[in-house]
Residue frames as a rotation matrix with the C-alpha (Angstrom) as fourth column:
MET 1
0.693 -0.230 -0.683 64.87
-0.628 -0.659 -0.415 111.75
-0.355 0.716 -0.601 74.89
THR 2
0.909 -0.352 0.224 66.98
0.413 0.831 -0.372 109.80
-0.055 0.431 0.901 72.45
ASP 3
0.030 -0.981 -0.194 70.73
0.652 -0.128 0.747 110.07
-0.758 -0.149 0.635 71.98
GLY 4
-0.618 -0.344 0.707 71.71
0.765 -0.469 0.441 113.13
0.180 0.814 0.553 70.01
GLY 5
0.453 0.875 0.170 69.03
0.760 -0.478 0.439 115.23
0.466 -0.070 -0.882 71.68
ALA 6
-0.745 -0.649 0.154 69.54
0.489 -0.689 -0.536 118.68
0.453 -0.324 0.830 73.10
VAL 7
0.374 0.800 -0.470 67.78
0.923 -0.270 0.274 120.76
0.092 -0.536 -0.839 75.72
VAL 8
-0.627 -0.497 0.600 67.94
0.387 -0.867 -0.314 124.56
0.676 0.035 0.736 75.91
LEU 9
0.101 0.572 -0.814 66.79
0.978 -0.208 -0.024 126.18
-0.184 -0.794 -0.580 79.11
VAL 10
-0.074 -0.088 0.993 66.00
0.465 -0.884 -0.044 129.88
0.882 0.459 0.106 78.89
GLY 11
0.018 -0.034 -0.999 67.01
0.985 -0.172 0.024 132.01
-0.172 -0.985 0.030 81.82
SER 12
0.850 0.211 0.482 68.07
0.297 -0.948 -0.109 135.62
0.434 0.236 -0.869 82.11
ILE 13
-0.251 -0.943 0.218 71.06
0.311 -0.292 -0.905 137.75
0.917 -0.159 0.366 82.99
ALA 14
0.384 0.482 0.788 68.94
-0.610 -0.508 0.608 138.63
0.693 -0.714 0.100 86.04
SER 15
0.889 -0.087 -0.450 70.54
0.324 0.815 0.481 135.56
0.325 -0.573 0.752 87.65
ARG 16
-0.013 -0.984 -0.176 73.80
0.968 0.032 -0.249 137.51
0.251 -0.173 0.952 87.80
GLU 17
-0.467 -0.060 0.882 72.46
0.094 -0.995 -0.018 140.95
0.879 0.075 0.471 88.71
VAL 18
-0.816 0.275 -0.509 71.18
0.508 -0.079 -0.858 142.56
-0.276 -0.958 -0.075 91.88
LEU 19
-0.580 0.710 0.398 67.52
0.185 -0.362 0.914 143.38
0.793 0.604 0.079 91.37
PRO 20
-0.631 0.393 0.668 64.75
-0.749 -0.531 -0.396 144.80
0.199 -0.751 0.630 93.54
PHE 21
0.576 0.807 0.129 62.89
-0.818 0.569 0.090 141.46
-0.001 -0.157 0.988 93.24
PRO 22
-0.348 -0.902 0.256 65.31
-0.903 0.396 0.168 138.76
-0.253 -0.173 -0.952 94.46
ALA 23
0.114 0.427 0.897 62.96
-0.187 0.896 -0.403 135.79
-0.976 -0.121 0.182 93.92
TYR 24
0.946 0.226 -0.231 63.13
-0.247 0.045 -0.968 136.34
-0.208 0.973 0.098 90.14
GLY 25
0.258 -0.939 -0.228 66.92
-0.902 -0.149 -0.406 136.45
0.347 0.311 -0.885 90.12
ALA 26
-0.356 -0.369 0.859 67.13
-0.747 0.664 -0.024 133.41
-0.561 -0.650 -0.512 92.40
SER 27
0.524 0.618 0.586 64.81
-0.112 0.732 -0.672 131.37
-0.844 0.287 0.453 90.18
LYS 28
0.902 -0.251 -0.352 66.93
-0.383 -0.084 -0.920 132.22
0.201 0.964 -0.171 87.13
ALA 29
-0.067 -0.969 0.236 70.14
-0.990 0.036 -0.133 131.40
0.121 -0.243 -0.963 89.00
ALA 30
0.062 0.172 0.983 68.71
-0.493 0.862 -0.120 127.97
-0.868 -0.477 0.138 89.83
LEU 31
0.944 0.317 -0.092 68.54
-0.218 0.389 -0.895 127.23
-0.247 0.865 0.436 86.10
GLU 32
0.256 -0.925 -0.281 72.35
-0.870 -0.094 -0.484 127.38
0.421 0.368 -0.829 85.88
SER 33
-0.480 -0.395 0.783 72.64
-0.760 0.633 -0.146 124.59
-0.438 -0.666 -0.604 88.44
LEU 34
0.411 0.731 0.545 69.84
-0.243 0.664 -0.707 122.60
-0.879 0.158 0.450 86.78
CYS 35
0.805 -0.159 -0.572 71.59
-0.586 -0.054 -0.809 122.98
0.097 0.986 -0.137 83.41
ARG 36
-0.247 -0.969 -0.017 74.90
-0.933 0.243 -0.264 121.60
0.260 -0.049 -0.964 84.71
GLN 37
-0.375 0.168 0.912 73.12
-0.525 0.772 -0.358 118.72
-0.764 -0.613 -0.201 86.45
ALA 38
0.696 0.710 0.107 71.10
-0.272 0.399 -0.876 117.87
-0.665 0.580 0.471 83.33
ALA 39
0.494 -0.597 -0.632 74.27
-0.817 -0.068 -0.573 117.95
0.299 0.799 -0.522 81.20
VAL 40
-0.588 -0.734 0.340 76.00
-0.808 0.552 -0.206 115.44
-0.036 -0.396 -0.918 83.46
GLU 41
-0.200 0.597 0.777 72.93
-0.311 0.713 -0.628 113.21
-0.929 -0.367 0.043 83.82
GLY 42
0.766 0.614 -0.189 72.23
-0.329 0.123 -0.936 113.29
-0.551 0.780 0.297 80.07
ALA 43
0.078 -0.842 -0.533 75.80
-0.994 -0.108 0.025 112.65
-0.078 0.528 -0.846 78.95
PRO 44
-0.678 -0.687 -0.262 76.95
0.173 -0.495 0.851 111.41
-0.714 0.532 0.455 76.61
GLY 45
-0.554 0.442 0.705 73.77
0.828 0.381 0.412 111.20
-0.086 0.812 -0.577 74.54
VAL 46
0.497 0.793 0.352 71.80
0.777 -0.587 0.228 114.32
0.387 0.160 -0.908 75.48
ARG 47
-0.675 -0.719 0.164 73.19
0.612 -0.670 -0.420 117.84
0.412 -0.183 0.893 75.82
ALA 48
0.524 0.793 -0.311 71.76
0.846 -0.445 0.293 120.59
0.094 -0.417 -0.904 78.03
ASN 49
-0.678 -0.701 0.222 72.61
0.679 -0.712 -0.178 124.29
0.283 0.030 0.959 77.86
LEU 50
0.154 0.672 -0.724 71.25
0.814 -0.502 -0.293 127.55
-0.560 -0.544 -0.625 79.21
LEU 51
-0.269 -0.118 0.956 70.48
0.735 -0.667 0.124 130.62
0.623 0.735 0.266 77.15
MET 52
-0.069 0.151 -0.986 70.67
0.872 -0.471 -0.133 133.87
-0.485 -0.869 -0.099 79.13
PRO 53
0.116 0.175 0.978 69.18
0.781 -0.625 0.019 136.87
0.614 0.761 -0.209 77.32
GLY 54
-0.844 -0.316 -0.432 69.80
0.502 -0.750 -0.432 140.44
-0.188 -0.581 0.792 78.38
LEU 55
-0.253 0.760 -0.599 67.47
-0.139 -0.642 -0.754 143.32
-0.957 -0.108 0.269 77.59
ILE 56
-0.801 0.069 0.594 65.37
0.558 0.445 0.701 142.29
-0.216 0.893 -0.395 74.59
ASP 57
-0.748 0.535 -0.392 63.04
-0.578 -0.816 -0.010 144.55
-0.325 0.219 0.920 72.60
THR 58
-0.778 0.619 -0.106 59.80
0.490 0.704 0.513 142.60
0.393 0.347 -0.852 72.72
SER 59
0.048 0.869 0.492 56.25
-0.040 -0.491 0.870 143.53
0.998 -0.061 0.011 73.66
LEU 60
0.732 0.171 -0.660 56.92
0.598 0.302 0.742 142.25
0.327 -0.938 0.119 77.20
GLY 61
-0.291 -0.920 -0.263 60.20
0.957 -0.281 -0.075 144.17
-0.004 -0.273 0.962 77.31
ARG 62
-0.611 0.135 0.780 58.40
0.183 -0.934 0.306 147.35
0.770 0.330 0.546 76.31
LEU 63
0.576 0.817 -0.029 55.88
0.136 -0.061 0.989 146.75
0.806 -0.574 -0.146 79.11
ALA 64
0.403 -0.529 -0.747 58.79
0.915 0.231 0.330 146.37
-0.002 -0.817 0.577 81.54
SER 65
-0.670 -0.665 0.329 60.25
0.687 -0.724 -0.063 149.63
0.280 0.184 0.942 80.25
ALA 66
-0.091 0.738 0.668 56.91
0.002 -0.671 0.742 151.37
0.996 0.069 0.060 80.79
ALA 67
0.814 0.402 -0.420 56.81
0.358 0.223 0.907 150.09
0.458 -0.888 0.038 84.38
SER 68
0.506 -0.738 -0.446 60.46
0.496 -0.174 0.850 151.01
-0.706 -0.652 0.279 84.99
PRO 69
0.999 -0.028 -0.024 61.64
-0.036 -0.613 -0.789 153.88
0.008 0.790 -0.613 82.74
LEU 70
0.339 -0.938 0.069 65.23
-0.736 -0.218 0.640 153.39
-0.586 -0.268 -0.765 83.93
ARG 71
0.317 -0.178 0.931 65.31
0.323 0.944 0.070 150.17
-0.891 0.279 0.357 81.86
ASP 72
0.836 0.063 0.545 65.53
0.547 -0.178 -0.818 152.22
0.045 0.982 -0.183 78.67
GLN 73
0.819 -0.547 0.174 68.45
-0.544 -0.836 -0.066 154.19
0.181 -0.041 -0.983 80.09
VAL 74
0.637 -0.606 0.476 70.69
0.083 0.668 0.739 151.14
-0.766 -0.431 0.476 80.64
LYS 75
0.289 -0.646 -0.706 73.97
-0.913 -0.409 0.000 151.55
-0.289 0.644 -0.708 78.76
ILE 76
0.744 -0.028 0.667 74.42
0.160 0.977 -0.138 148.49
-0.648 0.210 0.732 76.54
PRO 77
-0.247 -0.944 -0.220 77.83
-0.080 -0.207 0.975 148.29
-0.966 0.259 -0.024 74.79
ALA 78
-0.535 0.090 0.840 76.10
0.786 0.418 0.456 147.15
-0.310 0.904 -0.294 71.57
GLY 79
-0.986 0.085 -0.144 74.13
-0.113 -0.973 0.203 150.40
-0.123 0.216 0.968 71.67
ARG 80
-0.258 0.945 -0.201 70.68
-0.828 -0.110 0.549 148.79
0.497 0.308 0.811 71.61
GLN 81
0.015 0.374 0.927 68.48
-0.689 0.676 -0.261 146.11
-0.724 -0.635 0.268 73.05
GLY 82
-0.913 -0.357 0.199 68.51
-0.149 0.743 0.652 142.71
-0.381 0.566 -0.731 71.37
THR 83
-0.220 0.854 -0.472 65.78
-0.949 -0.075 0.306 141.27
0.226 0.515 0.827 69.20
ALA 84
0.439 0.481 0.759 63.75
-0.620 0.773 -0.131 138.13
-0.650 -0.414 0.637 69.68
TRP 85
0.927 -0.134 -0.350 65.33
-0.236 0.516 -0.824 136.81
0.291 0.846 0.446 66.48
GLU 86
0.005 -0.996 0.086 68.81
-0.703 -0.065 -0.709 137.11
0.712 -0.057 -0.700 67.97
ILE 87
-0.242 -0.011 0.970 67.72
-0.869 0.447 -0.211 135.01
-0.431 -0.894 -0.117 70.94
ALA 88
0.770 0.599 0.220 66.04
-0.415 0.732 -0.540 132.50
-0.485 0.324 0.812 68.63
TYR 89
0.653 -0.593 -0.472 69.20
-0.417 0.239 -0.877 132.13
0.632 0.769 -0.092 66.51
ALA 90
-0.366 -0.778 0.511 71.24
-0.882 0.116 -0.456 131.47
0.296 -0.617 -0.729 69.65
ALA 91
0.111 0.503 0.857 68.74
-0.685 0.664 -0.301 128.77
-0.720 -0.554 0.418 70.66
VAL 92
0.934 0.211 -0.289 68.89
-0.357 0.542 -0.761 127.22
-0.004 0.814 0.581 67.19
PHE 93
0.111 -0.972 -0.207 72.69
-0.695 0.073 -0.716 127.08
0.711 0.223 -0.667 67.47
LEU 94
-0.484 -0.331 0.810 72.51
-0.862 0.339 -0.376 125.34
-0.150 -0.881 -0.449 70.86
LEU 95
0.381 0.712 0.590 69.97
-0.503 0.695 -0.514 122.83
-0.776 -0.101 0.623 69.54
SER 96
0.813 -0.043 -0.580 71.90
-0.561 0.209 -0.801 122.12
0.156 0.977 0.146 66.35
GLY 97
0.823 -0.568 -0.002 74.72
0.568 0.823 0.022 119.72
-0.011 -0.020 1.000 65.60
GLU 98
0.366 -0.698 0.615 76.97
0.148 -0.609 -0.779 122.76
0.919 0.376 -0.120 65.19
SER 99
0.068 -0.312 0.948 77.19
-0.886 -0.455 -0.086 122.88
0.458 -0.834 -0.308 68.99
SER 100
0.641 0.279 -0.715 77.66
-0.142 0.959 0.246 119.13
0.754 -0.056 0.654 69.47
TYR 101
-0.162 -0.783 -0.601 80.58
0.667 0.362 -0.651 119.66
0.727 -0.506 0.463 71.87
VAL 102
-0.716 0.030 0.698 78.79
-0.393 -0.843 -0.367 122.27
0.577 -0.537 0.615 73.98
THR 103
0.208 0.807 -0.552 76.97
0.338 0.470 0.815 121.01
0.918 -0.357 -0.175 77.07
GLY 104
0.292 0.015 -0.956 76.40
0.955 0.041 0.293 122.31
0.044 -0.999 -0.002 80.58
GLN 105
-0.738 -0.673 0.040 77.14
0.674 -0.737 0.044 125.86
0.000 0.060 0.998 79.49
SER 106
0.311 0.763 -0.567 75.44
0.621 -0.615 -0.486 129.23
-0.720 -0.201 -0.665 79.82
LEU 107
-0.479 -0.385 0.789 75.37
0.860 -0.386 0.334 131.36
0.176 0.838 0.516 76.68
ILE 108
-0.070 0.377 -0.923 74.86
0.505 -0.785 -0.359 135.02
-0.860 -0.491 -0.135 77.52
VAL 109
-0.365 0.093 0.926 73.28
0.880 -0.291 0.376 137.03
0.305 0.952 0.024 74.69
ASP 110
0.430 0.522 -0.737 73.20
0.824 -0.561 0.083 140.59
-0.370 -0.643 -0.671 76.01
GLY 111
0.755 -0.133 0.642 75.08
0.380 -0.710 -0.593 142.91
0.534 0.692 -0.486 73.69
GLY 112
-0.255 -0.966 0.046 77.92
0.396 -0.148 -0.906 143.10
0.882 -0.213 0.420 76.19
LEU 113
0.455 0.561 0.692 75.76
-0.322 -0.621 0.714 144.34
0.831 -0.547 -0.102 79.05
THR 114
0.999 -0.027 0.046 77.28
-0.033 0.382 0.924 142.02
-0.043 -0.924 0.380 81.66
SER 115
0.551 -0.833 0.060 80.83
0.636 0.372 -0.676 142.41
0.541 0.410 0.734 80.34
GLY 116
-0.557 -0.829 -0.048 81.87
0.693 -0.432 -0.577 145.39
0.458 -0.354 0.815 82.37
PRO 117
-0.596 0.288 -0.749 80.97
0.541 -0.545 -0.640 148.47
-0.593 -0.787 0.169 84.34
ARG 118
0.048 0.694 0.719 78.05
0.916 -0.318 0.245 150.62
0.399 0.646 -0.651 83.33
ALA 119
-0.906 -0.402 -0.131 78.31
0.423 -0.844 -0.331 154.37
0.022 -0.355 0.935 83.59
């Protein structure tokens, strides 16, 4: 990759949650370490960041809700699940020159889900 390049890894807030399937969470948590390592190895010419979506209303998300009805009952401070467009716009930001001083970071896009206690 040439200087000025950017990498966006896509993980999940599952890396910071306790789930009934720990291998998934562990694999997503590993991306945080990989992101930091890639940022240091790529510096100063190539940036690396991690995008961590929360609950997103997609066809796959709806399948997950069908398999686990409790997913639709999660209290999200924003009052709704996110859209694929909202995740795409966050990725575009991380890939753009507008984020030229952002590297080795995790951007959580979850409508506030991981910000505090859930009732």
